[in-house]
C-alpha positions in Angstrom: 36.1 117.5 92.3 32.8 119.0 93.4 33.1 121.9 91.0 33.5 119.5 88.0 30.4 117.7 89.0 28.5 121.0 89.3 29.8 122.1 86.0 28.7 118.9 84.3 25.3 119.2 85.9 25.0 122.8 84.6 25.9 121.6 81.1 22.8 119.4 80.9 20.4 122.2 81.8 18.4 124.3 79.3 18.9 128.1 79.0 15.8 128.9 81.0 16.9 126.6 83.8 20.3 128.2 83.8 18.7 131.7 84.1 16.6 130.5 87.0 19.7 129.0 88.6 21.6 132.3 88.1 18.8 134.3 89.7 18.7 131.9 92.7 22.5 132.1 93.2 22.4 135.9 93.0 19.6 136.0 95.7 21.7 133.7 97.9 24.7 135.9 97.5 22.7 139.0 98.5 21.4 137.2 101.6 24.9 136.0 102.5 26.3 139.6 102.2 23.4 140.9 104.3 24.1 138.3 107.0 27.8 139.1 106.9 27.1 142.8 107.3 25.0 142.1 110.4 27.5 139.6 111.8 25.1 136.7 111.5 27.1 134.7 109.0 29.2 131.8 110.5 30.7 130.4 107.3 32.2 133.3 105.3 33.7 130.9 102.8 30.2 130.3 101.4 30.3 133.8 99.8 33.3 132.9 97.8 31.8 129.6 96.8 28.5 131.2 95.6 30.5 133.9 93.6 32.3 131.1 91.8 29.1 129.2 91.1 27.7 132.4 89.6 30.7 132.7 87.3 30.3 129.0 86.3 26.7 129.5 85.4 27.5 132.6 83.4 30.3 130.7 81.6 27.9 127.9 80.6 25.3 130.4 79.4 27.9 132.1 77.2 29.1 128.8 75.8 25.6 127.8 74.9 24.9 131.2 73.2 28.1 130.9 71.2 27.5 127.2 70.3 30.7 126.0 71.9 29.2 123.4 74.1 
């Protein structure tokens, strides 16, 4: 259910806000991978969640560009 709420929240944002959200998510993924490599990451499932959020953001951006929203 949480993913649907996140997706509906993304649908209301402008393209510049989506780009900023995408950059932030990619930075977070980088930091999580770095922590995982140095054995400092406790919740490894967070990496999977962030990857999926990046995919959701990209999907909304593509929908907006094609006018499907």
